[in-house]
LUMNUVO-785559 format. One record per residue (C-alpha): residue number from 1; residue in one letter; x, y, z. Coordinates in Angstrom, 3 decimals. Example, Ala and Ser with C-alpha at 12.3 -4.5 7.8 and 13.67 -1.06 7.14 Angstrom:
// residues 2
n	res	xx	yy	zz
1	A	12.300	-4.500	7.800 $
2	S	13.670	-1.060	7.140 $
//
This chain:
// residues 312
n	res	xx	yy	zz
1	M	-0.037	-0.029	-0.001 $
2	A	1.488	3.300	-1.115 $
3	V	2.514	5.810	1.508 $
4	N	3.544	9.345	0.645 $
5	A	7.352	9.530	0.940 $
6	E	7.843	13.164	1.818 $
7	P	6.381	14.444	5.102 $
8	A	5.190	18.097	5.172 $
9	H	6.984	18.728	8.461 $
10	S	10.101	17.098	9.884 $
11	P	9.374	14.480	12.552 $
12	V	11.635	14.941	15.522 $
13	L	13.979	12.102	16.485 $
14	L	12.369	9.848	13.889 $
15	E	14.811	7.111	13.587 $
16	E	15.376	6.897	17.330 $
17	T	11.660	6.736	17.827 $
18	L	11.159	3.952	15.402 $
19	A	13.983	1.976	17.043 $
20	G	12.481	2.577	20.325 $
21	L	9.030	1.306	19.147 $
22	A	10.694	-1.802	17.598 $
23	V	8.076	-1.659	14.745 $
24	R	7.009	-5.141	13.516 $
25	P	5.225	-5.781	10.232 $
26	D	2.203	-7.378	11.814 $
27	G	2.061	-5.128	14.941 $
28	T	-0.561	-2.683	16.312 $
29	Y	0.775	0.815	16.942 $
30	V	-0.832	4.084	18.220 $
31	D	0.268	7.472	17.163 $
32	A	-1.524	9.309	19.850 $
33	T	-0.301	12.774	18.715 $
34	Y	-0.754	12.822	14.899 $
35	G	0.302	16.485	14.216 $
36	R	0.966	16.200	10.461 $
37	G	1.806	12.507	10.384 $
38	G	5.546	12.381	10.086 $
39	H	5.898	9.571	12.640 $
40	A	2.688	7.811	11.534 $
41	R	3.898	7.773	7.978 $
42	A	7.223	6.238	8.930 $
43	V	5.634	3.581	10.998 $
44	L	3.097	2.812	8.124 $
45	T	6.117	2.115	5.782 $
46	R	7.236	-0.538	8.128 $
47	L	3.866	-2.205	8.549 $
48	G	2.680	-5.110	6.280 $
49	S	-0.936	-5.871	5.220 $
50	G	-1.603	-7.319	8.684 $
51	G	-0.389	-4.388	10.614 $
52	R	-2.580	-1.769	12.238 $
53	L	-1.975	1.944	12.972 $
54	V	-4.349	3.999	15.151 $
55	V	-4.025	7.761	14.803 $
56	V	-5.411	10.102	17.420 $
57	D	-5.147	13.881	17.787 $
58	R	-7.291	16.430	19.564 $
59	D	-6.892	18.942	16.853 $
60	P	-9.611	18.735	14.082 $
61	E	-7.235	20.160	11.473 $
62	A	-4.831	17.379	12.306 $
63	T	-7.451	14.483	12.116 $
64	E	-8.653	15.916	8.802 $
65	H	-5.188	15.940	7.510 $
66	A	-4.900	12.219	8.538 $
67	R	-8.190	11.381	6.860 $
68	Q	-6.975	12.969	3.725 $
69	E	-3.564	11.243	3.757 $
70	F	-4.492	7.842	5.162 $
71	G	-8.293	7.507	5.107 $
72	G	-8.171	5.022	2.347 $
73	D	-5.674	2.740	3.908 $
74	P	-7.500	-0.195	5.737 $
75	R	-4.635	-0.455	8.221 $
76	V	-5.347	2.908	9.654 $
77	Q	-7.983	4.085	12.189 $
78	I	-8.382	7.800	12.796 $
79	H	-9.904	9.446	15.808 $
80	Q	-10.258	13.012	17.034 $
81	A	-9.768	12.719	20.835 $
82	T	-7.463	13.548	23.623 $
83	F	-4.901	10.694	24.322 $
84	D	-6.200	10.003	27.795 $
85	R	-9.167	8.166	26.077 $
86	L	-6.829	5.626	24.630 $
87	V	-8.365	2.674	26.372 $
88	E	-11.822	3.619	25.128 $
89	L	-10.505	4.158	21.472 $
90	V	-8.221	1.261	21.151 $
91	G	-8.949	-1.286	24.028 $
92	A	-6.805	-2.582	26.701 $
93	A	-3.583	-4.684	26.265 $
94	V	-3.771	-4.599	22.441 $
95	A	-1.140	-2.277	21.172 $
96	D	2.493	-3.279	20.497 $
97	G	3.705	0.441	20.625 $
98	V	2.387	3.784	21.620 $
99	L	3.951	7.072	20.737 $
100	L	3.304	10.539	22.607 $
101	D	5.069	13.434	20.840 $
102	L	4.097	16.227	23.316 $
103	G	3.582	19.943	23.094 $
104	V	2.530	22.064	20.158 $
105	S	2.992	20.931	16.572 $
106	S	4.776	22.862	13.808 $
107	P	1.630	23.518	11.820 $
108	Q	-0.190	24.904	14.973 $
109	L	2.916	26.973	15.722 $
110	D	3.241	28.327	12.149 $
111	D	-0.409	29.270	11.711 $
112	P	-1.010	32.791	13.225 $
113	T	-4.801	32.132	13.294 $
114	R	-4.196	29.607	16.010 $
115	G	-2.460	32.133	18.456 $
116	F	0.396	29.970	19.633 $
117	S	3.368	32.014	18.612 $
118	F	4.624	35.580	19.615 $
119	L	6.454	35.695	16.345 $
120	R	3.336	36.249	14.148 $
121	D	0.427	38.453	15.289 $
122	G	-2.970	36.654	15.410 $
123	P	-5.856	36.034	17.686 $
124	L	-4.954	35.065	21.208 $
125	D	-6.400	31.649	21.126 $
126	M	-3.890	28.747	21.844 $
127	R	-6.439	25.977	21.946 $
128	M	-5.413	22.775	20.290 $
129	D	-9.027	21.924	19.984 $
130	P	-10.871	25.244	19.148 $
131	G	-14.030	23.645	20.233 $
132	S	-13.177	22.790	23.688 $
133	S	-11.787	24.943	26.383 $
134	P	-11.782	28.633	26.749 $
135	S	-9.108	30.505	24.713 $
136	A	-6.050	32.256	26.149 $
137	A	-7.795	35.569	25.658 $
138	E	-10.866	34.426	27.553 $
139	F	-8.831	33.194	30.398 $
140	L	-6.758	36.423	30.717 $
141	A	-10.047	38.409	30.537 $
142	G	-11.684	36.786	33.474 $
143	A	-8.980	35.283	35.758 $
144	A	-7.829	37.080	38.894 $
145	E	-4.291	38.565	39.003 $
146	T	-3.138	36.002	41.449 $
147	E	-4.316	33.070	39.291 $
148	I	-2.688	34.468	36.223 $
149	A	0.502	34.926	38.076 $
150	A	0.372	31.365	39.459 $
151	V	-0.174	29.881	36.086 $
152	I	2.826	31.792	34.533 $
153	A	4.987	30.859	37.377 $
154	A	4.029	27.187	37.548 $
155	H	3.788	26.325	33.845 $
156	G	6.339	28.758	32.568 $
157	E	8.762	28.805	35.347 $
158	E	8.767	32.525	34.980 $
159	R	10.364	34.550	37.725 $
160	F	8.596	37.773	36.619 $
161	A	5.158	36.144	36.749 $
162	R	3.616	38.545	39.302 $
163	R	4.907	41.627	37.387 $
164	I	3.481	40.127	34.117 $
165	A	0.173	39.354	35.701 $
166	R	-0.144	42.912	37.109 $
167	S	0.504	44.366	33.619 $
168	I	-2.069	42.071	32.052 $
169	V	-4.772	43.050	34.658 $
170	A	-3.839	46.835	34.206 $
171	A	-4.040	46.495	30.385 $
172	R	-7.430	44.748	30.320 $
173	A	-8.923	47.646	32.251 $
174	T	-8.757	49.702	29.069 $
175	G	-9.803	46.999	26.703 $
176	P	-9.528	43.265	25.787 $
177	L	-6.151	41.705	25.342 $
178	A	-7.131	39.980	22.117 $
179	T	-3.862	39.364	20.015 $
180	T	-0.616	37.530	20.416 $
181	G	1.229	40.685	19.327 $
182	A	-0.343	42.714	22.180 $
183	L	0.473	40.058	24.740 $
184	A	4.065	39.712	23.499 $
185	D	4.601	43.419	23.660 $
186	L	3.017	43.699	27.200 $
187	V	5.277	40.964	28.414 $
188	S	8.424	42.425	26.852 $
189	A	7.664	45.657	28.546 $
190	A	7.062	44.076	31.849 $
191	I	10.561	42.479	31.965 $
192	P	13.503	44.718	32.443 $
193	A	15.919	44.495	29.349 $
194	R	18.971	43.883	31.556 $
195	L	17.296	40.855	33.300 $
196	R	16.151	39.036	30.155 $
197	E	17.505	35.682	29.182 $
198	P	19.972	35.974	26.381 $
199	G	18.900	34.587	22.979 $
200	K	15.341	34.035	24.258 $
201	H	12.255	36.240	23.578 $
202	P	10.968	37.519	26.916 $
203	A	7.427	36.206	26.082 $
204	T	8.575	32.620	25.669 $
205	R	7.872	31.498	29.088 $
206	T	4.457	33.288	29.321 $
207	F	3.175	31.860	26.100 $
208	Q	4.247	28.293	27.071 $
209	A	2.516	28.673	30.387 $
210	L	-0.774	29.957	28.906 $
211	R	-0.742	27.229	26.231 $
212	I	-0.258	24.549	28.860 $
213	H	-3.038	25.898	31.062 $
214	V	-5.541	26.436	28.344 $
215	N	-5.106	22.802	26.997 $
216	R	-4.695	21.259	30.421 $
217	E	-1.537	19.630	29.116 $
218	L	0.155	18.382	32.326 $
219	A	-3.077	16.849	33.728 $
220	L	-3.838	15.305	30.406 $
221	L	-0.154	13.904	30.351 $
222	E	-0.651	12.237	33.740 $
223	R	-3.809	10.481	32.503 $
224	G	-2.442	9.777	29.148 $
225	L	0.635	7.936	30.441 $
226	E	-1.579	5.661	32.486 $
227	A	-3.891	5.133	29.300 $
228	A	-0.877	4.194	27.295 $
229	L	0.383	1.681	29.855 $
230	A	-3.137	0.179	29.809 $
231	V	-3.415	-0.380	26.107 $
232	L	0.085	-1.839	25.639 $
233	R	0.249	-5.613	25.628 $
234	T	3.168	-7.344	27.326 $
235	G	6.315	-6.762	25.277 $
236	G	4.945	-3.511	23.909 $
237	R	6.909	-0.195	23.868 $
238	L	5.941	3.308	24.989 $
239	A	7.986	6.145	23.457 $
240	V	7.497	9.756	24.616 $
241	I	9.006	12.927	23.151 $
242	S	8.956	15.838	25.538 $
243	F	9.939	19.365	24.802 $
244	H	10.488	21.055	28.261 $
245	S	11.317	19.969	31.778 $
246	L	7.749	20.127	33.056 $
247	E	6.760	17.262	30.744 $
248	D	9.929	15.375	30.846 $
249	R	10.073	15.103	34.660 $
250	R	6.527	13.580	34.654 $
251	V	7.430	11.199	31.976 $
252	K	10.650	10.160	33.662 $
253	R	8.924	9.784	36.940 $
254	F	6.222	7.742	35.514 $
255	M	8.486	5.320	33.728 $
256	R	10.742	4.913	36.699 $
257	A	8.051	4.412	39.126 $
258	H	6.523	1.606	37.035 $
259	A	10.024	0.069	36.385 $
260	L	10.691	-0.242	40.197 $
261	G	7.304	-1.727	41.201 $
262	D	5.560	-1.053	44.501 $
263	P	7.954	0.566	47.036 $
264	V	6.231	-1.146	49.911 $
265	W	7.515	-4.427	48.656 $
266	R	10.865	-3.276	47.250 $
267	G	13.829	-5.563	48.422 $
268	L	11.525	-8.213	49.874 $
269	P	11.281	-11.833	48.832 $
270	N	8.129	-13.281	47.239 $
271	V	6.824	-10.044	45.897 $
272	P	3.230	-10.476	44.671 $
273	L	2.637	-10.018	40.833 $
274	A	0.519	-6.962	41.330 $
275	A	3.484	-5.209	43.103 $
276	Q	6.103	-6.227	40.562 $
277	P	7.410	-3.785	37.946 $
278	Q	5.368	-3.259	34.795 $
279	F	7.963	-1.512	32.821 $
280	E	11.688	-1.817	31.823 $
281	L	13.620	1.252	30.747 $
282	I	14.964	0.922	27.315 $
283	G	18.197	2.809	27.008 $
284	K	18.851	6.280	28.227 $
285	A	17.017	9.458	27.325 $
286	Q	17.903	10.544	23.873 $
287	H	18.432	14.036	22.182 $
288	A	18.578	15.146	18.588 $
289	T	22.022	14.822	16.855 $
290	A	24.015	17.652	15.561 $
291	D	22.851	16.756	12.000 $
292	E	19.151	16.799	12.931 $
293	L	19.494	20.209	14.691 $
294	T	21.023	21.563	11.473 $
295	R	18.003	20.340	9.599 $
296	N	15.421	20.983	12.280 $
297	P	16.279	23.563	14.917 $
298	R	13.011	22.995	16.779 $
299	A	14.408	19.653	17.770 $
300	R	16.895	21.220	20.193 $
301	S	14.865	20.647	23.304 $
302	A	13.372	17.324	22.493 $
303	V	13.936	14.366	24.729 $
304	L	12.967	10.739	23.834 $
305	R	12.389	8.214	26.623 $
306	V	11.233	4.552	25.899 $
307	A	10.042	1.923	28.117 $
308	G	8.838	-1.653	27.505 $
309	K	5.993	-3.311	29.258 $
310	V	7.044	-6.466	30.903 $
311	R	3.724	-7.692	32.573 $
312	A	-0.052	-7.146	32.440 $
//
């Protein structure tokens, strides 16, 4: 079955991810964050007629792209949903591999109408599924100053969170904060030039924080990791690509906890099955090579972790 050879966007850590998933021609694999299908396309090239690929994305534009690309392939199932629903969509203990490629996709970032980037002016939206949660503009219009500051501090690790929140509340008193450009200018003005991080736009952390909050990304990740473990069969692999420390810490902690088993029984003889490890860690955390960074600078912060399921 033909699969387009050239992806529209460069999938991050592609070869490392395929190796981590250990794709078999007759296996069942879940790309739970389709984006524009770079990883999914590569998995399909390794599947035979008996293989199966389940594509999931919360973004309706992404799932429409998947339908146009792969809707005629009987090996592919496509769902618009958040990845914490994997058990409902796929079933328990049926997958040989699950991929989570976290964060915002390149098409979302590059489209100014989606409101993810401070580099292109557009509506201050940031929703991965425009039909779901309130937009970033709606959140900033109604939240208390303390809540805005808490979000920016917790999800952006921004030390000037209180100052930025104060500026947002003062600005909205004269009119709605409705565009990415307006927010980026406001944040830039709130952070003294001499205290800015070299080589980083001063609005970077604030935009990250609002995006994570609007899309409930960290809570979704916690549930999604549990769902991924549940849909994997024994011997299956979980591969997760993270792009910032808030994600990666949660992934690392989850994989390690399930690779160690129940701490109550650790070091004791005759550990019951339910308390034994469910994962084994596959290799170390992987980062993009110098060659990949030359081709795709957005891979610079990517971290891949892989774990294999060792028991039901």
